LOTOR-765555 format. One record per atom (N, C-alpha, C, O): residue number from 1; residue in one letter; atom name; y, x, z. Coordinates in steps of 0.2 Angstrom, whole numbers, plus 5000, padded with zeros to 4 digits. Layout:
% residues N
seq type atom Y X Z
NUM a CA Y X Z
...
END
This chain:
% residues 236
seq type atom Y X Z
1 x N 4994 5004 5000
1 x CA 5000 5000 5000
1 x C 5006 5004 5000
1 x O 5007 5009 5004
2 x N 5011 5003 4996
2 x CA 5017 5007 4995
2 x C 5021 5006 5001
2 x O 5023 5001 5004
3 x N 5023 5012 5004
3 x CA 5027 5012 5010
3 x C 5035 5011 5008
3 x O 5037 5014 5004
4 x N 5038 5007 5012
4 x CA 5045 5005 5012
4 x C 5049 5011 5015
4 x O 5048 5012 5021
5 x N 5054 5013 5011
5 x CA 5058 5018 5014
5 x C 5065 5015 5015
5 x O 5068 5013 5010
6 x N 5067 5015 5021
6 x CA 5073 5012 5023
6 x C 5079 5017 5021
6 x O 5080 5022 5024
7 x N 5083 5014 5016
7 x CA 5089 5018 5014
7 x C 5095 5016 5017
7 x O 5100 5019 5016
8 x N 5094 5010 5021
8 x CA 5100 5008 5025
8 x C 5100 5010 5032
8 x O 5095 5013 5034
9 x N 5105 5009 5036
9 x CA 5105 5012 5042
9 x C 5104 5007 5048
9 x O 5106 5001 5047
10 x N 5100 5009 5053
10 x CA 5099 5005 5059
10 x C 5103 5008 5065
10 x O 5105 5014 5065
11 x N 5104 5004 5070
11 x CA 5108 5006 5076
11 x C 5103 5008 5081
11 x O 5099 5003 5083
12 x N 5103 5014 5084
12 x CA 5099 5016 5089
12 x C 5091 5015 5088
12 x O 5087 5014 5093
13 x N 5089 5015 5082
13 x CA 5082 5014 5080
13 x C 5080 5007 5080
13 x O 5074 5005 5078
14 x N 5084 5002 5082
14 x CA 5082 4995 5082
14 x C 5085 4992 5076
14 x O 5091 4993 5074
15 x N 5081 4987 5073
15 x CA 5083 4984 5067
15 x C 5089 4978 5069
15 x O 5087 4974 5073
16 x N 5094 4979 5067
16 x CA 5100 4974 5068
16 x C 5100 4970 5061
16 x O 5103 4973 5056
17 x N 5098 4964 5061
17 x CA 5098 4960 5055
17 x C 5105 4959 5052
17 x O 5106 4959 5046
18 x N 5110 4958 5057
18 x CA 5117 4957 5054
18 x C 5119 4963 5051
18 x O 5122 4963 5045
19 x N 5118 4969 5054
19 x CA 5120 4975 5051
19 x C 5117 4977 5044
19 x O 5120 4979 5039
20 x N 5110 4975 5044
20 x CA 5106 4977 5038
20 x C 5109 4972 5032
20 x O 5109 4974 5027
21 x N 5110 4966 5034
21 x CA 5113 4961 5029
21 x C 5119 4964 5026
21 x O 5121 4963 5020
22 x N 5124 4966 5031
22 x CA 5130 4969 5029
22 x C 5129 4975 5024
22 x O 5133 4975 5019
23 x N 5125 4979 5026
23 x CA 5124 4985 5022
23 x C 5120 4983 5015
23 x O 5122 4986 5010
24 x N 5116 4978 5015
24 x CA 5113 4976 5009
24 x C 5118 4973 5005
24 x O 5118 4974 4998
25 x N 5123 4969 5008
25 x CA 5128 4966 5004
25 x C 5132 4972 5000
25 x O 5134 4971 4994
26 x N 5134 4977 5004
26 x CA 5139 4982 5001
26 x C 5135 4986 4996
26 x O 5138 4987 4991
27 x N 5129 4987 4997
27 x CA 5125 4991 4992
27 x C 5124 4987 4985
27 x O 5125 4990 4980
28 x N 5122 4980 4986
28 x CA 5121 4976 4980
28 x C 5128 4975 4976
28 x O 5128 4975 4970
29 x N 5133 4974 4980
29 x CA 5140 4972 4978
29 x C 5142 4978 4974
29 x O 5145 4978 4968
30 x N 5141 4984 4976
30 x CA 5143 4990 4973
30 x C 5140 4991 4966
30 x O 5143 4993 4961
31 x N 5133 4989 4966
31 x CA 5129 4990 4960
31 x C 5132 4985 4954
31 x O 5132 4986 4948
32 x N 5134 4979 4957
32 x CA 5136 4974 4952
32 x C 5143 4976 4950
32 x O 5144 4975 4943
33 x N 5147 4978 4954
33 x CA 5154 4980 4952
33 x C 5154 4986 4947
33 x O 5159 4987 4943
34 x N 5149 4991 4948
34 x CA 5149 4997 4944
34 x C 5145 4996 4937
34 x O 5145 5000 4933
35 x N 5143 4989 4936
35 x CA 5140 4988 4930
35 x C 5132 4989 4930
35 x O 5129 4988 4925
36 x N 5129 4991 4935
36 x CA 5122 4992 4935
36 x C 5118 4986 4934
36 x O 5113 4986 4931
37 x N 5121 4980 4937
37 x CA 5118 4974 4936
37 x C 5124 4970 4932
37 x O 5128 4967 4934
38 x N 5123 4970 4925
38 x CA 5128 4966 4921
38 x C 5128 4959 4921
38 x O 5123 4956 4924
39 x N 5133 4955 4919
39 x CA 5133 4948 4919
39 x C 5126 4945 4916
39 x O 5124 4948 4910
40 x N 5123 4940 4919
40 x CA 5117 4937 4917
40 x C 5111 4941 4919
40 x O 5105 4938 4918
41 x N 5111 4946 4923
41 x CA 5105 4950 4925
41 x C 5103 4946 4931
41 x O 5107 4944 4936
42 x N 5096 4945 4932
42 x CA 5093 4942 4937
42 x C 5092 4947 4943
42 x O 5089 4953 4942
43 x N 5093 4945 4949
43 x CA 5092 4949 4955
43 x C 5086 4946 4959
43 x O 5087 4941 4962
44 x N 5081 4950 4959
44 x CA 5075 4947 4963
44 x C 5075 4950 4970
44 x O 5076 4956 4971
45 x N 5073 4945 4974
45 x CA 5074 4947 4982
45 x C 5069 4953 4983
45 x O 5071 4958 4987
46 x N 5062 4952 4982
46 x CA 5057 4957 4984
46 x C 5058 4964 4981
46 x O 5058 4969 4985
47 x N 5060 4965 4974
47 x CA 5061 4971 4972
47 x C 5067 4974 4975
47 x O 5067 4980 4976
48 x N 5072 4970 4977
48 x CA 5078 4973 4980
48 x C 5077 4975 4987
48 x O 5079 4980 4989
49 x N 5073 4971 4990
49 x CA 5071 4973 4997
49 x C 5067 4980 4997
49 x O 5068 4984 5002
50 x N 5062 4981 4992
50 x CA 5059 4987 4992
50 x C 5063 4993 4990
50 x O 5063 4998 4993
51 x N 5068 4992 4986
51 x CA 5073 4997 4984
51 x C 5077 4999 4990
51 x O 5078 5005 4991
52 x N 5079 4994 4994
52 x CA 5084 4996 5000
52 x C 5080 4997 5006
52 x O 5083 5000 5011
53 x N 5073 4996 5006
53 x CA 5069 4998 5012
53 x C 5070 4993 5017
53 x O 5070 4995 5023
54 x N 5071 4987 5016
54 x CA 5072 4982 5021
54 x C 5068 4976 5020
54 x O 5064 4975 5015
55 x N 5068 4971 5024
55 x CA 5064 4965 5023
55 x C 5068 4960 5019
55 x O 5074 4962 5017
56 x N 5065 4955 5017
56 x CA 5068 4950 5012
56 x C 5074 4946 5015
56 x O 5078 4944 5012
57 x N 5074 4946 5022
57 x CA 5079 4942 5025
57 x C 5086 4944 5024
57 x O 5090 4940 5022
58 x N 5087 4951 5026
58 x CA 5094 4953 5025
58 x C 5096 4953 5018
58 x O 5102 4952 5016
59 x N 5091 4954 5013
59 x CA 5093 4954 5006
59 x C 5095 4947 5004
59 x O 5100 4946 5000
60 x N 5091 4942 5006
60 x CA 5093 4935 5004
60 x C 5100 4933 5007
60 x O 5104 4930 5004
61 x N 5101 4935 5013
61 x CA 5108 4934 5016
61 x C 5113 4937 5012
61 x O 5119 4934 5011
62 x N 5112 4943 5010
62 x CA 5117 4947 5006
62 x C 5118 4943 4999
62 x O 5124 4943 4997
63 x N 5113 4941 4996
63 x CA 5114 4938 4990
63 x C 5117 4931 4990
63 x O 5121 4929 4986
64 x N 5116 4928 4996
64 x CA 5119 4921 4997
64 x C 5127 4922 4998
64 x O 5131 4918 4996
65 x N 5128 4928 5001
65 x CA 5136 4929 5003
65 x C 5139 4931 4996
65 x O 5145 4929 4995
66 x N 5135 4935 4991
66 x CA 5138 4936 4985
66 x C 5139 4930 4981
66 x O 5144 4930 4976
67 x N 5135 4925 4982
67 x CA 5136 4919 4978
67 x C 5143 4916 4981
67 x O 5147 4913 4976
68 x N 5144 4916 4987
68 x CA 5151 4914 4990
68 x C 5157 4918 4987
68 x O 5162 4915 4987
69 x N 5156 4924 4986
69 x CA 5161 4928 4983
69 x C 5162 4927 4976
69 x O 5167 4929 4973
70 x N 5158 4923 4972
70 x CA 5159 4922 4965
70 x C 5156 4927 4961
70 x O 5157 4927 4955
71 x N 5152 4932 4963
71 x CA 5149 4937 4959
71 x C 5142 4935 4957
71 x O 5139 4938 4952
72 x N 5139 4931 4960
72 x CA 5132 4928 4959
72 x C 5132 4921 4958
72 x O 5136 4917 4961
73 x N 5127 4919 4954
73 x CA 5125 4911 4954
73 x C 5118 4910 4956
73 x O 5114 4914 4955
74 x N 5117 4905 4960
74 x CA 5110 4903 4963
74 x C 5108 4897 4959
74 x O 5111 4892 4958
75 x N 5101 4898 4956
75 x CA 5098 4893 4953
75 x C 5092 4891 4957
75 x O 5087 4895 4958
76 x N 5092 4885 4960
76 x CA 5086 4882 4964
76 x C 5079 4883 4960
76 x O 5078 4882 4955
77 x N 5075 4886 4964
77 x CA 5068 4887 4962
77 x C 5067 4893 4957
77 x O 5062 4894 4954
78 x N 5073 4896 4955
78 x CA 5073 4901 4950
78 x C 5075 4908 4953
78 x O 5071 4913 4953
79 x N 5081 4908 4956
79 x CA 5084 4914 4959
79 x C 5091 4915 4958
79 x O 5095 4911 4957
80 x N 5093 4922 4959
80 x CA 5100 4923 4959
80 x C 5102 4927 4952
80 x O 5098 4931 4950
81 x N 5107 4926 4949
81 x CA 5109 4929 4943
81 x C 5117 4931 4944
81 x O 5121 4928 4946
82 x N 5118 4937 4941
82 x CA 5125 4940 4941
82 x C 5129 4935 4937
82 x O 5127 4932 4931
83 x N 5135 4933 4940
83 x CA 5139 4928 4937
83 x C 5141 4929 4929
83 x O 5143 4935 4928
84 x N 5140 4924 4925
84 x CA 5142 4924 4918
84 x C 5149 4920 4918
84 x O 5148 4914 4918
85 x N 5154 4923 4918
85 x CA 5161 4919 4918
85 x C 5162 4916 4911
85 x O 5161 4919 4906
86 x N 5164 4910 4911
86 x CA 5166 4906 4905
86 x C 5173 4909 4903
86 x O 5177 4912 4907
87 x N 5175 4908 4897
87 x CA 5181 4909 4894
87 x C 5187 4906 4898
87 x O 5192 4909 4900
88 x N 5186 4900 4900
88 x CA 5191 4896 4904
88 x C 5192 4899 4911
88 x O 5197 4900 4914
89 x N 5186 4902 4914
89 x CA 5186 4905 4921
89 x C 5190 4911 4921
89 x O 5194 4913 4925
90 x N 5189 4915 4915
90 x CA 5192 4922 4915
90 x C 5200 4920 4914
90 x O 5204 4924 4917
91 x N 5202 4916 4910
91 x CA 5209 4914 4909
91 x C 5212 4912 4916
91 x O 5217 4914 4917
92 x N 5209 4908 4919
92 x CA 5211 4905 4926
92 x C 5212 4910 4931
92 x O 5217 4911 4934
93 x N 5207 4915 4931
93 x CA 5208 4920 4936
93 x C 5214 4925 4934
93 x O 5218 4927 4939
94 x N 5215 4926 4928
94 x CA 5220 4931 4926
94 x C 5227 4927 4926
94 x O 5232 4930 4927
95 x N 5227 4921 4925
95 x CA 5233 4917 4926
95 x C 5236 4918 4933
95 x O 5242 4919 4934
96 x N 5231 4917 4938
96 x CA 5233 4918 4945
96 x C 5235 4925 4946
96 x O 5240 4926 4950
97 x N 5231 4929 4944
97 x CA 5232 4936 4945
97 x C 5239 4938 4942
97 x O 5243 4942 4946
98 x N 5241 4936 4936
98 x CA 5247 4938 4933
98 x C 5253 4935 4938
98 x O 5258 4939 4939
99 x N 5252 4929 4940
99 x CA 5258 4926 4944
99 x C 5259 4930 4950
99 x O 5264 4931 4952
100 x N 5253 4932 4954
100 x CA 5254 4935 4960
100 x C 5257 4942 4959
100 x O 5261 4945 4963
101 x N 5254 4946 4954
101 x CA 5255 4953 4954
101 x C 5262 4954 4950
101 x O 5266 4959 4952
102 x N 5264 4949 4946
102 x CA 5271 4950 4943
102 x C 5276 4949 4949
102 x O 5281 4953 4949
103 x N 5275 4944 4953
103 x CA 5280 4943 4958
103 x C 5280 4949 4963
103 x O 5285 4951 4966
104 x N 5274 4952 4965
104 x CA 5273 4957 4969
104 x C 5276 4963 4966
104 x O 5279 4967 4970
105 x N 5276 4965 4960
105 x CA 5280 4970 4957
105 x C 5287 4970 4958
105 x O 5290 4975 4959
106 x N 5290 4964 4957
106 x CA 5297 4963 4959
106 x C 5299 4964 4966
106 x O 5304 4967 4967
107 x N 5295 4962 4970
107 x CA 5296 4963 4978
107 x C 5295 4971 4979
107 x O 5299 4973 4983
108 x N 5290 4974 4976
108 x CA 5289 4981 4977
108 x C 5295 4985 4975
108 x O 5297 4990 4978
109 x N 5298 4983 4970
109 x CA 5304 4987 4967
109 x C 5310 4986 4972
109 x O 5314 4991 4972
110 x N 5310 4981 4976
110 x CA 5315 4981 4981
110 x C 5313 4984 4988
110 x O 5317 4987 4992
111 x N 5307 4984 4989
111 x CA 5304 4986 4996
111 x C 5300 4992 4997
111 x O 5299 4994 5002
112 x N 5298 4995 4991
112 x CA 5293 5001 4992
112 x C 5297 5006 4996
112 x O 5303 5008 4995
113 x N 5292 5010 4999
113 x CA 5295 5016 5003
113 x C 5294 5022 4999
113 x O 5289 5022 4995
114 x N 5297 5027 5001
114 x CA 5296 5034 4997
114 x C 5289 5036 4998
114 x O 5287 5039 4993
115 x N 5286 5036 5003
115 x CA 5279 5038 5004
115 x C 5274 5034 5000
115 x O 5269 5037 4998
116 x N 5276 5028 4999
116 x CA 5272 5024 4995
116 x C 5272 5025 4988
116 x O 5267 5025 4984
117 x N 5278 5027 4985
117 x CA 5279 5029 4979
117 x C 5275 5036 4977
117 x O 5272 5037 4972
118 x N 5276 5041 4982
118 x CA 5272 5047 4981
118 x C 5265 5046 4981
118 x O 5261 5049 4977
119 x N 5262 5041 4985
119 x CA 5255 5040 4985
119 x C 5253 5037 4978
119 x O 5248 5039 4976
120 x N 5257 5033 4975
120 x CA 5255 5030 4969
120 x C 5256 5035 4963
120 x O 5252 5035 4959
121 x N 5261 5039 4964
121 x CA 5261 5045 4959
121 x C 5255 5049 4959
121 x O 5252 5051 4954
122 x N 5253 5051 4965
122 x CA 5247 5055 4966
122 x C 5241 5052 4963
122 x O 5236 5055 4960
123 x N 5240 5045 4964
123 x CA 5235 5041 4962
123 x C 5235 5041 4954
123 x O 5229 5041 4951
124 x N 5240 5040 4952
124 x CA 5241 5040 4944
124 x C 5239 5046 4941
124 x O 5235 5047 4936
125 x N 5241 5052 4944
125 x CA 5239 5059 4942
125 x C 5231 5059 4942
125 x O 5228 5062 4937
126 x N 5228 5057 4947
126 x CA 5221 5057 4948
126 x C 5218 5053 4942
126 x O 5212 5055 4940
127 x N 5220 5047 4941
127 x CA 5218 5043 4936
127 x C 5218 5046 4929
127 x O 5214 5046 4925
128 x N 5224 5050 4928
128 x CA 5224 5053 4921
128 x C 5219 5059 4920
128 x O 5216 5059 4915
129 x N 5218 5062 4926
129 x CA 5212 5067 4926
129 x C 5205 5064 4925
129 x O 5201 5067 4921
130 x N 5204 5059 4928
130 x CA 5198 5055 4927
130 x C 5197 5053 4920
130 x O 5191 5053 4918
131 x N 5202 5051 4917
131 x CA 5202 5048 4910
131 x C 5199 5053 4905
131 x O 5197 5051 4900
132 x N 5200 5059 4907
132 x CA 5198 5065 4903
132 x C 5191 5067 4904
132 x O 5189 5072 4901
133 x N 5188 5064 4909
133 x CA 5181 5066 4911
133 x C 5176 5061 4908
133 x O 5177 5055 4908
134 x N 5171 5064 4906
134 x CA 5165 5059 4903
134 x C 5162 5055 4908
134 x O 5159 5050 4907
135 x N 5162 5058 4914
135 x CA 5158 5054 4920
135 x C 5163 5051 4925
135 x O 5161 5050 4931
136 x N 5169 5050 4923
136 x CA 5174 5048 4928
136 x C 5175 5040 4928
136 x O 5180 5038 4931
137 x N 5172 5037 4924
137 x CA 5173 5029 4923
137 x C 5173 5025 4930
137 x O 5177 5021 4931
138 x N 5168 5027 4934
138 x CA 5167 5023 4940
138 x C 5172 5024 4945
138 x O 5175 5020 4947
139 x N 5174 5031 4945
139 x CA 5179 5032 4950
139 x C 5186 5030 4947
139 x O 5191 5028 4951
140 x N 5187 5030 4941
140 x CA 5193 5028 4938
140 x C 5194 5020 4939
140 x O 5200 5018 4941
141 x N 5189 5017 4939
141 x CA 5189 5010 4940
141 x C 5191 5008 4947
141 x O 5195 5004 4949
142 x N 5188 5012 4952
142 x CA 5190 5012 4959
142 x C 5198 5013 4960
142 x O 5201 5010 4964
143 x N 5200 5018 4957
143 x CA 5207 5020 4958
143 x C 5212 5015 4954
143 x O 5217 5014 4957
144 x N 5209 5012 4949
144 x CA 5213 5007 4946
144 x C 5214 5001 4950
144 x O 5220 4999 4951
145 x N 5209 4999 4954
145 x CA 5210 4994 4959
145 x C 5214 4996 4964
145 x O 5218 4992 4967
146 x N 5214 5002 4966
146 x CA 5218 5004 4972
146 x C 5225 5005 4970
146 x O 5230 5003 4974
147 x N 5227 5006 4964
147 x CA 5234 5006 4961
147 x C 5237 5000 4962
147 x O 5242 4999 4964
148 x N 5233 4994 4959
148 x CA 5236 4988 4960
148 x C 5236 4985 4967
148 x O 5241 4982 4969
149 x N 5231 4987 4971
149 x CA 5232 4985 4978
149 x C 5238 4988 4982
149 x O 5241 4985 4986
150 x N 5239 4994 4980
150 x CA 5245 4997 4984
150 x C 5251 4994 4982
150 x O 5256 4994 4986
151 x N 5252 4992 4975
151 x CA 5258 4989 4973
151 x C 5259 4982 4976
151 x O 5264 4980 4978
152 x N 5253 4979 4977
152 x CA 5254 4972 4981
152 x C 5256 4973 4988
152 x O 5260 4970 4991
153 x N 5253 4978 4991
153 x CA 5255 4980 4998
153 x C 5262 4982 4999
153 x O 5265 4980 5004
154 x N 5264 4985 4994
154 x CA 5271 4988 4994
154 x C 5276 4982 4994
154 x O 5282 4983 4995
155 x N 5274 4976 4992
155 x CA 5278 4970 4991
155 x C 5280 4967 4998
155 x O 5285 4964 4999
156 x N 5276 4970 5003
156 x CA 5277 4968 5010
156 x C 5277 4960 5012
156 x O 5282 4958 5015
157 x N 5273 4957 5009
157 x CA 5272 4950 5009
157 x C 5265 4948 5011
157 x O 5260 4948 5007
158 x N 5263 4947 5017
158 x CA 5256 4946 5020
158 x C 5253 4940 5016
158 x O 5247 4940 5015
159 x N 5257 4934 5015
159 x CA 5254 4929 5012
159 x C 5252 4930 5005
159 x O 5247 4928 5002
160 x N 5256 4933 5001
160 x CA 5255 4935 4994
160 x C 5248 4940 4994
160 x O 5244 4939 4990
161 x N 5248 4945 4999
161 x CA 5243 4949 4999
161 x C 5236 4945 5001
161 x O 5231 4947 4998
162 x N 5236 4940 5005
162 x CA 5231 4936 5007
162 x C 5228 4933 5000
162 x O 5222 4932 4999
163 x N 5233 4930 4997
163 x CA 5231 4926 4991
163 x C 5227 4931 4985
163 x O 5223 4929 4982
164 x N 5230 4937 4985
164 x CA 5227 4942 4980
164 x C 5220 4944 4982
164 x O 5216 4945 4978
165 x N 5219 4944 4989
165 x CA 5213 4946 4991
165 x C 5207 4941 4990
165 x O 5201 4942 4989
166 x N 5209 4935 4989
166 x CA 5205 4929 4988
166 x C 5202 4930 4981
166 x O 5196 4927 4980
167 x N 5205 4933 4976
167 x CA 5202 4933 4970
167 x C 5201 4941 4968
167 x O 5199 4942 4962
168 x N 5201 4945 4973
168 x CA 5201 4952 4972
168 x C 5194 4954 4969
168 x O 5194 4958 4964
169 x N 5188 4952 4972
169 x CA 5182 4953 4969
169 x C 5181 4951 4962
169 x O 5178 4955 4958
170 x N 5183 4945 4960
170 x CA 5182 4943 4954
170 x C 5186 4947 4949
170 x O 5184 4949 4943
171 x N 5192 4949 4951
171 x CA 5196 4953 4947
171 x C 5193 4960 4946
171 x O 5193 4962 4940
172 x N 5190 4963 4951
172 x CA 5187 4969 4951
172 x C 5181 4969 4946
172 x O 5180 4974 4942
173 x N 5177 4964 4946
173 x CA 5172 4963 4942
173 x C 5174 4962 4935
173 x O 5171 4966 4930
174 x N 5179 4958 4933
174 x CA 5181 4957 4926
174 x C 5184 4964 4924
174 x O 5183 4966 4918
175 x N 5188 4967 4928
175 x CA 5191 4973 4926
175 x C 5186 4979 4924
175 x O 5187 4983 4919
176 x N 5181 4979 4928
176 x CA 5175 4983 4926
176 x C 5172 4982 4919
176 x O 5170 4987 4916
177 x N 5172 4976 4917
177 x CA 5170 4975 4910
177 x C 5175 4977 4905
177 x O 5173 4980 4900
178 x N 5182 4976 4906
178 x CA 5187 4978 4901
178 x C 5187 4986 4901
178 x O 5190 4989 4896
179 x N 5185 4990 4906
179 x CA 5186 4997 4906
179 x C 5182 5000 4901
179 x O 5183 5006 4899
180 x N 5177 4996 4898
180 x CA 5172 4999 4893
180 x C 5175 4998 4886
180 x O 5172 5000 4881
181 x N 5180 4994 4885
181 x CA 5183 4993 4879
181 x C 5187 4999 4876
181 x O 5191 5002 4880
182 x N 5185 5002 4870
182 x CA 5188 5008 4867
182 x C 5196 5008 4868
182 x O 5199 5003 4865
183 x N 5199 5013 4870
183 x CA 5206 5013 4870
183 x C 5209 5010 4876
183 x O 5215 5011 4877
184 x N 5206 5006 4880
184 x CA 5209 5002 4885
184 x C 5211 5007 4891
184 x O 5217 5005 4894
185 x N 5208 5012 4893
185 x CA 5210 5016 4898
185 x C 5216 5020 4897
185 x O 5221 5020 4901
186 x N 5217 5023 4891
186 x CA 5223 5026 4889
186 x C 5229 5021 4889
186 x O 5235 5023 4891
187 x N 5228 5015 4886
187 x CA 5233 5010 4886
187 x C 5235 5008 4893
187 x O 5241 5008 4894
188 x N 5230 5007 4897
188 x CA 5232 5005 4904
188 x C 5236 5011 4908
188 x O 5240 5009 4912
189 x N 5234 5017 4907
189 x CA 5238 5023 4910
189 x C 5245 5023 4908
189 x O 5249 5024 4912
190 x N 5246 5022 4901
190 x CA 5253 5021 4899
190 x C 5257 5016 4902
190 x O 5263 5016 4904
191 x N 5254 5010 4903
191 x CA 5257 5004 4906
191 x C 5258 5005 4913
191 x O 5263 5003 4916
192 x N 5253 5008 4917
192 x CA 5254 5010 4924
192 x C 5260 5014 4925
192 x O 5264 5013 4930
193 x N 5261 5020 4921
193 x CA 5267 5024 4921
193 x C 5273 5021 4921
193 x O 5278 5022 4924
194 x N 5274 5016 4916
194 x CA 5280 5012 4915
194 x C 5281 5008 4921
194 x O 5287 5007 4923
195 x N 5276 5005 4923
195 x CA 5277 5000 4929
195 x C 5280 5004 4935
195 x O 5284 5002 4939
196 x N 5276 5010 4936
196 x CA 5278 5014 4942
196 x C 5285 5017 4941
196 x O 5289 5017 4946
197 x N 5288 5018 4935
197 x CA 5294 5021 4935
197 x C 5299 5015 4936
197 x O 5305 5016 4939
198 x N 5298 5009 4934
198 x CA 5302 5003 4935
198 x C 5303 5002 4942
198 x O 5308 5000 4945
199 x N 5297 5002 4946
199 x CA 5297 5001 4953
199 x C 5301 5006 4957
199 x O 5305 5005 4961
200 x N 5300 5012 4955
200 x CA 5303 5018 4958
200 x C 5311 5017 4957
200 x O 5314 5019 4962
201 x N 5313 5015 4951
201 x CA 5320 5014 4950
201 x C 5323 5008 4953
201 x O 5329 5007 4953
202 x N 5319 5004 4956
202 x CA 5321 4998 4959
202 x C 5323 4992 4954
202 x O 5327 4988 4956
203 x N 5321 4993 4948
203 x CA 5322 4988 4943
203 x C 5318 4982 4943
203 x O 5312 4982 4941
204 x N 5320 4977 4947
204 x CA 5316 4971 4948
204 x C 5313 4967 4942
204 x O 5307 4966 4941
205 x N 5318 4966 4937
205 x CA 5316 4962 4931
205 x C 5311 4966 4927
205 x O 5307 4963 4924
206 x N 5313 4972 4926
206 x CA 5309 4977 4922
206 x C 5302 4977 4925
206 x O 5297 4977 4921
207 x N 5301 4978 4931
207 x CA 5295 4979 4935
207 x C 5291 4972 4934
207 x O 5285 4973 4932
208 x N 5294 4967 4934
208 x CA 5290 4960 4933
208 x C 5288 4960 4926
208 x O 5282 4958 4924
209 x N 5292 4961 4921
209 x CA 5291 4961 4914
209 x C 5285 4965 4912
209 x O 5280 4963 4909
210 x N 5285 4971 4914
210 x CA 5280 4976 4913
210 x C 5273 4974 4916
210 x O 5268 4975 4912
211 x N 5273 4972 4922
211 x CA 5267 4970 4925
211 x C 5264 4964 4921
211 x O 5258 4964 4920
212 x N 5268 4959 4919
212 x CA 5266 4953 4916
212 x C 5263 4956 4909
212 x O 5257 4953 4907
213 x N 5266 4960 4905
213 x CA 5264 4962 4899
213 x C 5257 4966 4900
213 x O 5253 4965 4896
214 x N 5257 4970 4905
214 x CA 5251 4974 4906
214 x C 5245 4969 4907
214 x O 5239 4971 4905
215 x N 5246 4964 4911
215 x CA 5240 4960 4913
215 x C 5238 4955 4907
215 x O 5232 4953 4906
216 x N 5243 4953 4903
216 x CA 5242 4949 4897
216 x C 5238 4953 4892
216 x O 5233 4951 4889
217 x N 5239 4960 4891
217 x CA 5236 4964 4887
217 x C 5228 4965 4889
217 x O 5224 4965 4886
218 x N 5228 4966 4896
218 x CA 5221 4966 4899
218 x C 5217 4960 4898
218 x O 5211 4960 4896
219 x N 5220 4954 4898
219 x CA 5217 4948 4897
219 x C 5215 4947 4890
219 x O 5209 4945 4889
220 x N 5219 4949 4885
220 x CA 5217 4949 4878
220 x C 5211 4953 4877
220 x O 5207 4951 4873
221 x N 5211 4959 4879
221 x CA 5206 4964 4878
221 x C 5199 4961 4881
221 x O 5194 4961 4878
222 x N 5200 4958 4887
222 x CA 5194 4955 4891
222 x C 5191 4949 4887
222 x O 5185 4948 4886
223 x N 5196 4945 4884
223 x CA 5193 4939 4880
223 x C 5190 4942 4874
223 x O 5185 4939 4871
224 x N 5192 4947 4871
224 x CA 5189 4950 4865
224 x C 5182 4952 4866
224 x O 5177 4951 4863
225 x N 5182 4956 4872
225 x CA 5175 4958 4875
225 x C 5170 4952 4876
225 x O 5165 4952 4874
226 x N 5173 4947 4879
226 x CA 5169 4941 4880
226 x C 5166 4938 4874
226 x O 5161 4936 4873
227 x N 5171 4937 4868
227 x CA 5169 4935 4862
227 x C 5163 4939 4859
227 x O 5158 4936 4856
228 x N 5164 4945 4860
228 x CA 5159 4950 4857
228 x C 5152 4949 4860
228 x O 5147 4949 4857
229 x N 5152 4948 4867
229 x CA 5146 4947 4871
229 x C 5143 4941 4869
229 x O 5137 4940 4869
230 x N 5147 4936 4868
230 x CA 5145 4929 4866
230 x C 5141 4929 4860
230 x O 5136 4926 4859
231 x N 5144 4933 4855
231 x CA 5141 4934 4848
231 x C 5134 4937 4849
231 x O 5130 4935 4845
232 x N 5134 4943 4853
232 x CA 5128 4947 4853
232 x C 5122 4942 4857
232 x O 5116 4944 4855
233 x N 5124 4937 4861
233 x CA 5119 4934 4864
233 x C 5117 4927 4860
233 x O 5114 4923 4863
234 x N 5120 4927 4854
234 x CA 5119 4921 4850
234 x C 5123 4915 4852
234 x O 5121 4909 4851
235 x N 5128 4916 4856
235 x CA 5132 4910 4858
235 x C 5130 4906 4864
235 x O 5132 4901 4866
236 x N 5125 4909 4868
236 x CA 5122 4906 4874
236 x C 5127 4907 4879
236 x O 5126 4904 4885
END
């Protein structure tokens, strides 16, 4: 019988079901967001439990939580599948994202602190370096999310930040798909640089316009990817 190797952590040698469920959730979520489990992929509880070295209980809890996050879909008597977003759902997520981040960019232009600007500049430099690396896509994706998150936090509006967090995982999932579109990374870097300069100069109107244009282009690219995927799957 194959021995299960526990790749997750327990506390004091005792199995803490809540902790294991949290760790299973983080591990599976990471694999979904980095594309290891693409849209439409089925996630089977027993193989995942074997892979993570835990029982099926924390894995089931983790998958159920990911359904609540909107990253998985549950089909009764069948199982769990990575969410396949419809065109309408993608548009709705990005419409809300654009409204929130456009306004956040304007607030950030008024309220951003010098140390926050420096942090964003360093982050942008790191992204430029990663864009030139063949193996830097996953880390680039993480830094891209951090860039947008920092701008939202620079707005200094806790209610706006809370609303952005409510769609953050869906956004991260969709952005991960767009990152594979040829030319999108270089285009995004140029747009980030322009947004950062406008915010740094305190230009509220320009910051908002540039952020809106940035997200509209991202949505257009994402919808092009969606159409291609739909064609490859025979329109299913």
